[in-house]
VEXVEX-689468 format. One line per field, with one value per residue (C-alpha): x, y, z; residue in one letter. Coordinates in pm, whole numbers, plus 50000, padded with zeros to 5 digits. Layout:
! residues N
px X / ...
py Y / ...
pz Z / ...
type A / ...
//
This chain:
! residues 209
px 25900 / 26181 / 26119 / 26320 / 26550 / 26402 / 26576 / 26604 / 26572 / 26916 / 26839 / 27091 / 26988 / 26887 / 27143 / 27014 / 27111 / 27435 / 27401 / 27693 / 27504 / 27200 / 27422 / 27586 / 27252 / 27110 / 27421 / 27386 / 27023 / 27119 / 27391 / 27151 / 26895 / 27159 / 27274 / 26917 / 26856 / 27185 / 27090 / 26749 / 26909 / 27156 / 26880 / 26675 / 26963 / 27019 / 26647 / 26631 / 26911 / 26967 / 26678 / 26720 / 26493 / 26610 / 26303 / 26065 / 26234 / 25931 / 25839 / 25858 / 26216 / 26355 / 26645 / 26909 / 26901 / 27142 / 27253 / 27117 / 26759 / 26491 / 26439 / 26156 / 26229 / 26393 / 26252 / 25887 / 25614 / 25484 / 25124 / 25033 / 24702 / 24702 / 24366 / 24338 / 24014 / 24096 / 24282 / 24436 / 24798 / 25053 / 25245 / 25134 / 25314 / 25172 / 24893 / 24984 / 24868 / 25061 / 25363 / 25303 / 25290 / 25620 / 25773 / 25674 / 25837 / 26151 / 26162 / 26149 / 26413 / 26633 / 26597 / 26711 / 26374 / 26349 / 26088 / 25924 / 25850 / 25652 / 25294 / 25113 / 24753 / 24622 / 24245 / 24102 / 23761 / 23587 / 23752 / 24066 / 23940 / 24031 / 24397 / 24369 / 24196 / 24371 / 24579 / 24316 / 24026 / 24210 / 24297 / 23936 / 23795 / 24040 / 24192 / 24552 / 24777 / 24767 / 25047 / 25069 / 25124 / 25497 / 25457 / 25167 / 25377 / 25663 / 25422 / 25284 / 25640 / 25698 / 25414 / 25174 / 24823 / 24566 / 24198 / 23919 / 23584 / 23306 / 23058 / 23275 / 23341 / 22972 / 22855 / 23106 / 23008 / 23355 / 23340 / 23569 / 23730 / 23835 / 24042 / 24411 / 24509 / 24627 / 24369 / 24132 / 23767 / 23601 / 23236 / 23314 / 23597 / 23412 / 23401 / 23749 / 23902 / 23736 / 23869 / 24219 / 24229 / 24111 / 24405 / 24648 / 24685 / 24742 / 24600 / 24846 / 24733 / 24724 / 25054 / 25054 / 25152
py 91808 / 91552 / 91183 / 90946 / 90701 / 90351 / 90130 / 89760 / 89573 / 89683 / 90044 / 90058 / 90224 / 89973 / 89971 / 90019 / 89769 / 89889 / 90004 / 89784 / 89472 / 89573 / 89629 / 89286 / 89114 / 89281 / 89189 / 88825 / 88820 / 88968 / 88706 / 88426 / 88553 / 88588 / 88234 / 88104 / 88280 / 88149 / 87794 / 87831 / 87959 / 87669 / 87412 / 87577 / 87556 / 87193 / 87116 / 87270 / 87120 / 87216 / 87111 / 86999 / 87083 / 86849 / 86889 / 87157 / 87462 / 87660 / 87425 / 87069 / 87060 / 86717 / 86575 / 86326 / 86001 / 85723 / 85530 / 85212 / 85343 / 85173 / 85366 / 85360 / 85161 / 85359 / 85120 / 85104 / 85344 / 85540 / 85671 / 85927 / 86103 / 86419 / 86557 / 86934 / 87021 / 87370 / 87687 / 87756 / 87867 / 87705 / 87943 / 88231 / 88093 / 87813 / 87558 / 87251 / 87001 / 87177 / 87160 / 86785 / 86738 / 86921 / 86716 / 86388 / 86491 / 86600 / 86274 / 86061 / 86281 / 86250 / 85870 / 85877 / 85786 / 85929 / 86202 / 85998 / 85722 / 85947 / 86013 / 86255 / 86379 / 86656 / 86656 / 86995 / 87021 / 87217 / 87556 / 87398 / 87492 / 87854 / 87758 / 87682 / 88006 / 88211 / 88501 / 88754 / 88557 / 88508 / 88879 / 88974 / 88733 / 88793 / 89133 / 89006 / 88772 / 88398 / 88321 / 87972 / 88094 / 88017 / 87673 / 87587 / 87697 / 87467 / 87177 / 87231 / 87225 / 86901 / 86748 / 86717 / 86661 / 86888 / 86791 / 87018 / 86902 / 87026 / 87015 / 87235 / 87493 / 87497 / 87552 / 87836 / 87994 / 87949 / 87951 / 87735 / 88053 / 88145 / 87829 / 87810 / 87658 / 87300 / 87206 / 86922 / 86958 / 86640 / 86562 / 86541 / 86469 / 86157 / 85995 / 86115 / 85965 / 85628 / 85623 / 85717 / 85457 / 85192 / 85293 / 85229 / 85576 / 85566 / 85847 / 86045 / 86100 / 86444 / 86526 / 86621 / 86985
pz 49641 / 49668 / 49646 / 49859 / 49687 / 49668 / 49924 / 49987 / 50310 / 50425 / 50359 / 50074 / 49746 / 49477 / 49198 / 48845 / 48571 / 48412 / 48051 / 47951 / 48063 / 47857 / 47553 / 47572 / 47629 / 47316 / 47120 / 47226 / 47110 / 46771 / 46725 / 46814 / 46563 / 46293 / 46356 / 46336 / 46002 / 45864 / 45963 / 45798 / 45477 / 45478 / 45526 / 45253 / 45007 / 45100 / 45057 / 44709 / 44498 / 44138 / 43913 / 43552 / 43257 / 42978 / 42754 / 42886 / 43036 / 43155 / 43443 / 43575 / 43698 / 43790 / 43990 / 43886 / 44084 / 44167 / 43856 / 44011 / 44025 / 43815 / 43491 / 43235 / 42922 / 42644 / 42384 / 42495 / 42383 / 42681 / 42655 / 42920 / 42992 / 43204 / 43317 / 43364 / 43544 / 43676 / 43582 / 43924 / 43931 / 44161 / 44389 / 44170 / 43865 / 43652 / 43670 / 43876 / 43613 / 43339 / 43568 / 43610 / 43233 / 43193 / 43476 / 43310 / 42983 / 43168 / 43365 / 43050 / 42887 / 43195 / 43170 / 42808 / 42658 / 42303 / 42263 / 41986 / 42238 / 42473 / 42362 / 42590 / 42577 / 42800 / 42854 / 42948 / 43114 / 43390 / 43434 / 43290 / 42942 / 43024 / 42994 / 42624 / 42528 / 42263 / 42393 / 42282 / 42431 / 42761 / 42784 / 42713 / 42973 / 43258 / 43184 / 43182 / 42990 / 43050 / 43302 / 43149 / 42792 / 42772 / 42927 / 42695 / 42398 / 42503 / 42558 / 42207 / 42069 / 42259 / 42053 / 42345 / 42211 / 42376 / 42382 / 42509 / 42645 / 42415 / 42701 / 42925 / 42652 / 42562 / 42920 / 42956 / 42624 / 42477 / 42098 / 41885 / 41753 / 42109 / 42153 / 42066 / 41735 / 41764 / 42030 / 41939 / 42041 / 42173 / 42237 / 42607 / 42847 / 42964 / 42621 / 42524 / 42840 / 42774 / 42418 / 42531 / 42807 / 42561 / 42340 / 42625 / 42777 / 43153 / 43371 / 43581 / 43944 / 44099 / 44272 / 44640 / 44687
type M / R / Y / Q / T / E / T / G / P / S / G / Q / A / V / R / R / T / P / R / R / L / V / F / W / A / A / A / A / I / V / L / L / L / A / G / A / F / A / L / M / A / Y / R / S / S / R / A / H / P / Q / L / A / F / P / R / V / Q / A / A / G / G / V / L / A / V / D / P / G / A / T / M / P / S / A / Q / A / I / H / R / V / L / V / D / V / D / N / D / D / V / M / Y / G / K / V / N / A / R / L / N / T / A / A / K / I / L / N / L / Y / A / L / A / G / V / P / A / A / N / V / H / M / V / M / L / F / Y / G / T / G / V / N / L / I / L / S / D / A / A / Y / Q / K / K / F / G / H / A / N / P / N / A / E / L / L / S / Q / L / H / K / A / N / V / Q / M / V / A / C / G / Q / A / T / G / H / Q / S / I / A / A / A / D / V / Q / S / G / V / T / M / A / L / S / A / L / T / A / R / E / E / L / Q / A / A / G / Y / G / S / V / P / V / E / A / R
//
């Protein structure tokens, strides 16, 4: 059986869209998409300038600023308290509060403040005490290596004092032998924070992500 050709009002056969027109339309779409991706890549590179790591290389990159910006005193003693109340990793890499600690050290170094003038204490409590487990204890508890190990090592080398909450470790059945060497055990984070603040240590707020 033959089917009649579809006709328009004038009785003329309807012309099909030429293949060449389809080709050029597709090519135009591809070019537009390529241009959009190129613009996104350009904006991304502009939004992420080169970071500097003057003291801690594992995390906490910082940016140089205008020479006229207000800088911290290079002569004063800076006492900083960083609370670490969880063991979450940021963007699948390191803990956000450890990153903040590294950033603070890098900022002071960028400003020319001598390392001896920056006294930092990190107070671990809640699930944050998991971060200062020994390598063996962390592997046993979680089945993999601590992703923060390198950063913690660099913070130790930067003379950051690490204090663990005795109440948090006790409630989580973490023995003293399971904690990294160089970590001080305190009665509690509550009492340790009060003592540190009385000694002039200022608490660092949580950074917006």
